[in-house]
N, C-alpha and C positions, 0 to 999 in steps of 0.2 A: 268556450264550450258551454251550451245551455245547461242550467241546473236541472237535475232529474227531480221531479216532484216526489215527495214522500207518499206513502200509502194513504195517510190521512189526507193529504192534499188531493189525491186522486178521488178518494170516496166523497170528499166534500164537494168536488166539482161535478161528480156524476149525480150526486144527490140534487144539485141546483139544475142540472141539465139532463134530465132523465131520457130525453129523446136523442141525446148525442153521446152514446156510450161506446162508439166504436174507437179502436186504437188511434185511427187517423184523426178523429175529432179531438181526442185527448192530446195527441201530439201537437195539433195546431193550437189548442188553448194554452199549452205551456211552452210554445215555441221550440219544440224539439224537432230536430232535423237530422238526417244523415245517420251516422253510426250510433248516435244516442238513442235512436229508436230501439236498438236491441236491449238497452237497459230498461226502457219503458216496457218493452214486451215481457221482460222477466218479472217486473213489478206486477203487471197485470195477471200473469199466470199464477204467481204466489197468492194474489187476492182471490182468484177463481178457486184455487186449490183449498184455500181457508174457508170458502163459502161466503166471503164478504161481498163478492162481486159476482152476479149471475153470469153464466157462460153465454156469450154472444152467439147468435145464430149466424150460420154462413149465408151471405147474401148471394153468392154466385151459385147457380143451380145447374151448371153444365154437367151432364152425365159422365163425361170422360175426363180423365186427369192427365196433366202433362207429366212426362218423365222427370226424375229428379235433376237431370242435366239436359237442358233443351236450348235450341237456337231460338232467339227472340229478335224481333225488330222493334226498335224504339219508335213509338207512335206519337207521343205528344209530351209537352211540358206544361204542368198546370200552373196556376197563379202563385203557388208556394215554391215553385222551382223544382217540384218532384218530377221525375221521369217515369212514364208508364210504357210498357212494351207488351206486345202480343206475338204468339207464333205466327210466322209468315205464311204457313199453310195449316189450314184446319178443316178437316173433311167431315167432322161430326156435325150433327144438326145443332142449331142454336149459335150464338155468338161466341167467338174464340175468347178464352178467359184472359183477363188482364193481369199484369204483374207489375208491382212497384219495384223499381230499380233502387236498391239501397247502396249508396256509394260508400266506398272505403278509401283511405288514404292510398295514393298511388294508382287508383283506377283511371283509365283513359277518359278524356272529356267526351261526352256523347251528345249527339243531337238527333232529332227526328230523322229517320231513314237509315240510321246506323244499325247493323246487325251484331248481335253479341252472343256468345256462348255463355250461359249462366246456370248457376246452381240454384234450384228452386226450393222453396219451402211453403207449404200451404198455410194460409192464414184464415181465421174466422172473424165474422163481424165487420168486414171491410167492404168497400166498393170494388176492390180487387181481390182476386182469389189466391195470389201468390206473392211472395217477396223474392226478388231475384238479386243475387250477388254475382257480379261480373267475374267471369273467369278470364276471358279475353274478348276483345273486339275482333270481328272476322269480316269487316268491310262494310259496304253500304248496299242497300237493296238496288236491284237493277231499275233504272230509270224507265218511266213510261215511254212508249213509242207512239209517235204521231206521224201518220203517212196516208198515202193513197192506196186503197185496196185494189188489187188486180186479181180477178177470179180466174181459176184455172181447174182443170180436171182433177188435180191432185190437191185441191183446197184453195190455194192462192198465195199471194206474196204482198208484202207492204213495202211500197216505194217511199222512202223518207222524203220529208219536205224541207229539211235543213239544207241551206246552201253549202255545197262542198261535201255533203254526205253521200257516200256511194254504196254502202252496205244495205242490202235489202233483207227482209225477214220472211221466212216460210211460215204460212199458216196452214196447219194440217187440216184435213177434212173434219168438220164438226167443231172447229174452233173459230169460225168466221163470225159468229154472233149475229148471223143473218144480214151481214153487210152486203151491199150491192157493188158491182164493178164500178170503179171510179169514185167511190164514196170515201170521204175523209173519215179515218178511224183512229181510236186510241186503243193501244194494246199493251200488253206486258209480256216480257220474256217468260217462257216456260221451260224449266229444266236447265241443266248446265249448258254453257256454250260448247258447241260441237267444234272439234278440231277441224273437221272437213265439212263442207256444205254450209248452207245458210242456217243461221240460228233460228229456233223456233219461237213463235209468238202466238198468243191467244187474244182475239179482239174483245175488248171490254165494253166499248161503247161506239156507236156510229153517230158522226157529227154532220152528215148531209153532204151536199154538193160543195166542194171547196171553192168553186168559181162563182158561187152564187153571191150577188151583191150583199155587203155587210157580213160576209163570212170571214173576211180578212182579219178583223180584230178577234174574232172568235178563235181562229187558229192560234194567234198569239197568246190568248187567254189560257187555252189548253196546253200549248207547247211549253209555256213558262210556268205553269201551275198557279196562276192567279186566281184568287178566291173571288168569284163574282156572285155568290149567293150568301146572304147573311144568315147566321143560325136564328132559329125561331126565338130563342131567348134574348138575342140582341135586338131583334125586331120588336119584341114585346116591350123591352125596356125603352126603346126609342119612342114607340107609340104612347107609352104612358108618361113621357116626359112633358112637363108643364113649363110655361114661361116663368122666368126667374122673378122673385119678389125683390123690391128695392132693398130691403134689409138695411145693412150698414153701408151700402155702396154710396160712393160719391155721385152726385148728380151732374153729369155733363150734357144733358139733353138740350141745353141752350146753345151749345157750341155748334156751328154749322158744318159738321164733318160731312165729307163726301167720299164715296167709294169710286175708284177709277180703275177699271178692269177691261179685259178684252170684250168686244161686243157680244160674244157668244159665252161669256163666263157662266159657269154653272153654280158657283157659290162666290160669296163676298166675305172674306175674313178680315180685311183691313180697310180702315178709313183714315183720312188725314185732314188737317186743317193747320193754318199758320197765321201769325200776326206779328207785328213789330213788338219788340220787347220795351216795355215802358220803364224799366229800371235805368235811371240816369247813369249808373256805373257801367252799363253795357250799351254805349252808343252805337248805333247801327246794327245791333244784335237782333235776333229773331227768336220767337217762341214757336216750336213746331209740336204739333200733337199727332200721335199715332195711336189709334184705337184698334184693338184686335179682339175678335170674337172670343168670349170667355167659354171655350169648349170644356174646360176642366169642371165647370159647374155642372154639366150634364153627363160627363163621362167620368165616373168615379173609379178609383183604382180597384181592380179586382172584380169589377162588374163584368157582365157578358160582353157589352159593348167594348169595354177597355180591353179585354182578352183578344177579341177579334180585331180591333184597331192595331194593337201591337203586333199581332200575327201578320196583318197586311203591311204594316210599316208606313205606307203612304198610298195616295191615290195614283191611278195610272190613267193617262189621258191618250185616247185614240181619236182619229179624225171623225169616227161615227158614234162613239160612246165613251163613257167614263166608268172605270171600275173604282168606286169611291172607297175611302178608308172608313167613312162613317155612313149609317143608314140615311136615306134622303130626308127623313123626318128632322134629323139634325143638320146635315150638311147643306140642305136646300131650304131650310125653314128656320128653326129655332136658333141655330148657331150663325146663320148667314145674316150680315148686316144689311137687311133689306131696307129700301128707301121708305122713310116715313114710319118705320117700325121701332119701338123701343127694344133695345137688345142689351143684354149684359156684356161687359167687356173688360179687358185689362188694358188700360191706357197708360202711355208714358208721356210726360211733359218734358220736352227736350229744349234746352236753352243753348243757343249758339252765339258766337260773337260775330263781329263783322266779317271776319275771315272764314267763317263756317266751321270753326272748331267747337267741339262740344264741351261746354264749361259746367253745365249742371243738368241733372235729370231726376225725375221723380215718377215712381209707379203708383198707380191707383186702380183699385177694383171699383168699377163704376157702371153707370147706366148711360147709353148715348142713343141718339137717334139720327140716322142718316138723312141729310137734307136732300140728297140726290144720288142716284146711281148712274155714273157717267161712263161712257166708253173712252178709250184713249183718243180715238179720232175726234170724238165730240168735244172733249175738253181742249184738245189741240186746236181745233177749228176756232173755238171761242177766243183763245189767246192770240191766234193769228188774225183776228178781226172779222171772223165769220160766225158770230154767235147765232144760236137758234132761240126760239121762245123760252126753251128750258134753261139754257145756259147764260142768257143775257142778264138775269138778275144776280147770278153767281159770279160773274166775271170780275167785278171790282172788289166784291166782299170775300171771295174765296179763292178764285183761280189766280188772280194777279199776286195776292200775298204768298200763295204757294210758289208761284214762279220767282218772286223776290227771294224766298228762302232757298230755292234751288240754286239761284245764282251764287249765293254765299257758299253753299255746299260744293259747288263746282270748284271754288277757289281752294277749298280744303282738299278736294280730290286731287287737283293739279299738284298740290304740295306733297301729298301722300304717294302719289303715282302708283295706284293699283294697275294691274295688267289691263291694257286698253285694247282688247281684241275687237275686231270688226268682222263679225260672223253673222251674216244675214240668216234670219230664221225662215225655213221653208214652211209654206202653207199648202195643205192639200184640201181643196174644196170639193165636196161631194154633192151630187144631184139627190133628189129625194129618194131615188131608188138605190142609192148607194154606189153608183158609178162615179168615177173621177171626172169632175167637170174641167178643173184648171189646177195647175200646179205652178205656184209663183213664190217670190220672196216677200215677206212682210216688210212693209216701210218702218224704219227705225225713227220714231218720234222723240222730240224733247220730253214729252209727257211720260214715255217709257222710262227715260233717264231719271226723271224727277221722282217717280214712285220708287225706283230702285234705290236712290240715294236715301230716301226717307226710311226705307226698310232696313238698309245696311246700318243707319245710324240707330235705329231702334234695336236691332240685334246687338250692336256694340254695347248699348246701354245695359241691356239684359245680362250680358256676359260680365260687365263690370260690377253691376250691382251684386250678383251672386258670388263673384270672386270675393268682393269686399265683405260679404256676410259669411264667408266661409261655408257656402252651401253647395252640396253636390249637384252637378249638372252635366249635360251633354254638350261638348263643344263641337263646333264645325270645323274640322282640321283639314288643312291643305298644306302638305309638305312641299319643300322645294324639289324641283326636278333633279334627276341623277345626272352625273357628269357624263355618262354615256349618251343620254338623250340630248344633252347640250352639245356634245361633239357632233352628233348627227344633224342638229339644227345648224351648227356652224358650216357643215358641208353643204347644206341646202342654200344657206345665205351666200356662201362663197360661189356656188354655181350660178346664183342670180347676180353676182356682182355687187352684193350689198355688204357694208361694213358690219361685222359682228365678231367680237373677241370672245370665243368660247372659253377662254382661260381667265377672263377677268372676273371680278367679284360678282357673284350671281345675285342679281336683284331684279325687281320689276322694272326699275328705271332704265336699266341697260337693255331689257327686252323691248321696252316702249320705244327706245331710240331706233331699234331695228324695224319695228312696226311702222314708225313714222317715215323712215327712209323708203319703206316699200309702199307707202300709201300713194295711190294715184298711178302706180306703174302696173305693168302687165303681171308682175309677180306679187302684187298686193294680196290677192286672195290666197295664193300658194303660201306665202310667209305667215299669214294668219293661221292657216290650217296647220302648218308645220309647228308654229309656237304652241298651238293648242295640243298637238299630239305629243310635244316634249313634256307637257305637264303631267304630274301625278294626278290620281283621281282623289277628289275630296271624300271624306268619310266622317263619321261621328265617333267620338271618344270621350270618356269621362276625364281624360288627361288633356291638358291644354299644351298643344304644339303649335299654336299660331295658325294664321291663314296667309300662305305666301301670295296667292293670287290677288288678294284684297289688300296686301300690305298691312295687316293688322296683327297685334300681338294676341289678342283674344276675341273670339267670335262665337256666337251661339245663335241657332235659329229660334226665333220667338214669334214671327209674324204670320205663320200659316198653319195654325193648329188643326184646321179642318181637313187638311190634306197631308200633313206630315206628323208622325208620332213624336219625332224629336221635339217639335215645338210644344206639344202637349206636355212633355216631360218638363220642359223649361218653365212653362206656365205653372205647373204644380210646384216647382222649386221656388218660384216667386211668391206663391201662396204661402208656402211653409216659411219662407224667409221673413214675410211681412205679418205672419199670424192672421191671415184673412179668413181661415175657416178650417174645417176638418177634411177638406177635399184636396190637400196639398200632397207633396211628395212623401210617401211612407218610408219607414226604415227598410222594409223589404225591397221596395223599388230602388232605394239608394244602394242597397247591397247588390242589386242585379244590374246596375247601370253598365258594367262591362259587357255582360251578355246581351243586354238590350241594344247597346251601341253596334256590336257585331251583327246582330240580327237585322236591325233596320238598315245598316249599311248595305247589307246583302239584298234586302227587298228593293232598295233604291236602284242598285244595279240591275236587278232583275226587271224592274219597270222600265228603265232606260232601254235595256235590250229588247223588251217586248214592243215598246213604242217605235224603236228603230227598224225592227223586223216588219212591223206593220207598215210603216211608211215605205219601206223598200218593196213590199208586196203591191201596195197601191201604185207606186211609181212603175213597177213592171207592167201592171195591168194597163196603166195609161200609155206605156210605150209599146205594148203588144201589137197595136194597129199600125205602128211605124217601122216594122221590121223591113230592112232593106234600104232605109233612108240613110243619108250621110249626115253626120253630126260632127260638131267641133267641141273641143274640150281641152283639158289639160291634165297631164299625168299627175296624180295626187299621191300615189304610192307604188312601191315596187317590191315584189316578192319573188322567191325562187320560181313560182309557178306562173308568173306573169305580171302585167302592170295594170293598175287600177286607174281609171279615168273619170274625173269629175266632169260631166257633161254641161255645157253652157245651157242657160235658160231654165232647165228643171232642177239642175244640181244633183241629178241622179248619178250614182256611182256604177260603172260597168267595168268589166274585166276583159282584158285582152290576153287570152292564154298565151303562154310562151311559144306554144306550137303555131300560133296565128302571127307571130312577129316575124319569123323567118325559119328557113329549112336548115338550121345549124344549131350547134350547142351553144347555150348562153351561160356565162359565169355570173353568179350573183354575189354582189359586194354589199354586205349588210350595213357596214358603216357609211359607205358613200351612197347607199340606196340606188344601185345601178345594176343593169343587166348588160353584159358585153358579149357580142357574137364572136365565136371562134374564127369563123372564115372571113366575115366582112368587117370586123371590128365595129359593128353597129353598137352604139351606146344608148340605152334607154334609161333616162333619169327623171327624177321628180322635177316637175316644173315645165317640162317641154310641152309645146303646143302640138296637138294632133288633130288629124281628120280621120274619123273612124266610120264604119258602116255598122248599123245595128243588125247583128246577126241572129240574135234570139232574146226574147223577153219571157220570163217564166213567172207568171203572177202567183203560182202556188208556192214557190220557193223565194221569190223576190230576186232572183238572179237575172243579171243582164250581161250578155256576151257580145263582144265587139270584135270587128276585124280592122286591123291597122291599115290605113290608106296613105297617110302622110305624117311625117315627123318635122316640125318646124318648117312647114311648107314644101318639103321635098319627099318624094317617094322613098321609103326604106330600101336600101340595097339588100338583095336576096343572095343566099348562098347558092352556088351553082348546083343544079339538081344532079348532073352527072357526077361531080365530085362527091357529093353526099351519098349518092347511090354506091360508088366505088368503095367509099369508106365503110358503108353498112356491110357490103359484101365481104370486105376484108375482115371485119370484126366478126361476122358470122362464120367465116372460115376458120379463124383462130379458135373460137369457142367450140367448134365441131372437132378440130384437131385435138384440142385439150381433152374433150369429152372421150374421144376414142382411146387416147392415151391412158386415161384413168381406167377405162374398161379393160384395156390390155394388161395393166398391172393387176 
């Protein structure tokens, strides 16, 4: 518990800091948080009563006051970890007053969006008007509503844009915000949910035509609450940033680093180089260099840019735009390892033996200069004997040594046996006007694998260094899959006739045997997808639980600080561990690593969902002109309500509703992932080849509906219509008789 300063300590500090006499400033200066604030408040009151400390003026000038017990909604967490809340409804003029939530032992954990019933006490001389003590948490605020507005005489209604969402919202007269019929709108619930009828909503903003080109990613940005505008303070800090001085940095500008990224890369945060190890004790060994942009130099803990970067957690990538974690002045310029430009970096020198095993590593804070910014395709073509004027001078001095190092790393990879999934990455290419030109799968090149192996090794080195120096950090954790998911995978493998023992010792080596057995067969894509679905989702944690998929005991993200906040935290930990400056990990950051890991794991999942939803909408727009055509595919998932089909060519996922499979009742087996018809014994299972007709493609929701034409080359048997009709009539008669009997009683 922090020591409460004496009255003499407080008076001395106020004398030295006359412009910072608020209780919050004093609490910050002496490191006082939580319940200890009450003791500090008592000290200040006594000093005011004795006349030793002038009474502080109230900074909040709202004319109305909140009642002593009020409902508040948690709004934000500041850099000190303090929670601030406001009343969810405020009808007076001016801004709603803010309240600092003072936690006590046993209080529930709170986050922005939570609603609380709190006891309030007015305070003077603070940026907030009240201090709030939680009585109880009463839920979370209603989420925002995103949908299509349909105007009517009684106001209108909002049709949701989420796939599978069926509930609409009523917009009373005067609450439409000037929205036009068919416009995409953002709204909020008004009043409690009605037991009967549609819930009511008020439109907050109009977002325009949802079918307009380049509106697709805008829908995802609003739907998932992504922050696409930077605060003025963060922009001002970024604009004021200057190139780094050499200072005490190592000079690596003579090394011919190159960046290798996608052709349309918007930032360059990693560069690589390699050479043979000249140490006679490491015959056949290699020295690898990985240089990463020194983002920590520009983004200081507690700055406006840092607060915004932590809130975003990561960059989000769409086919037509990027929602970056950092302002463009940093992500696209000062922090980006641009060709020919001197840039600050944190570099790691990695020494591997002839078998590709890491035997030594050393981190340096340095300056580097990229010799070339290459695309994957450009670098691969040079190694394949098709160099250009740009790549010819680099082939023997840079690219071939990189290839030799990768060959050694492949040997180590084969020994370690990380999960070897073959999942082609889909690429959506847009025209200049934002319409989809093509949908295809990206070619997987050796150069992609080379950069991945270099980055994995650098991340391993970062984790080992920080563990060895007993430094707090964020690990990238991937736990092993549950037995239930492995049993489901066993059923899929069994149906495909492939050997896989779901009860054997669970490791990546056994899973790779299954993947190898499926390679080159009709079931290859299905098995890869099924193995992926059996995995748990990776996340960030201050505790080390290992990385199952990579078959590593310790792993930390270090290589992408421009687009991931976790990597920035690891950079700061390395700065602190090596004593490189005052911009390393602070004590407060170290205390908050648990909360930070939970938050950025959540923002990562949010971004993944936003990217997936956007791709689904673009695919649905691309398929909309093909309604009525017959398409081939494979059943990729089975649920109670129908079967999902991964379509050949585009890789789009469509749904065959259970009603479109046949006119009978279907039993769903969750373990076996099957639907079985009552009358015909038709079995729908994962992996079956199907021929379908595209029935509907909905660009606004991203939904694709299909009609089943063939299963494994044969037309599906249908339940007899007369038999079904008779059964329905009998069921209706029984229900009517039971109803009459109840009325009689």
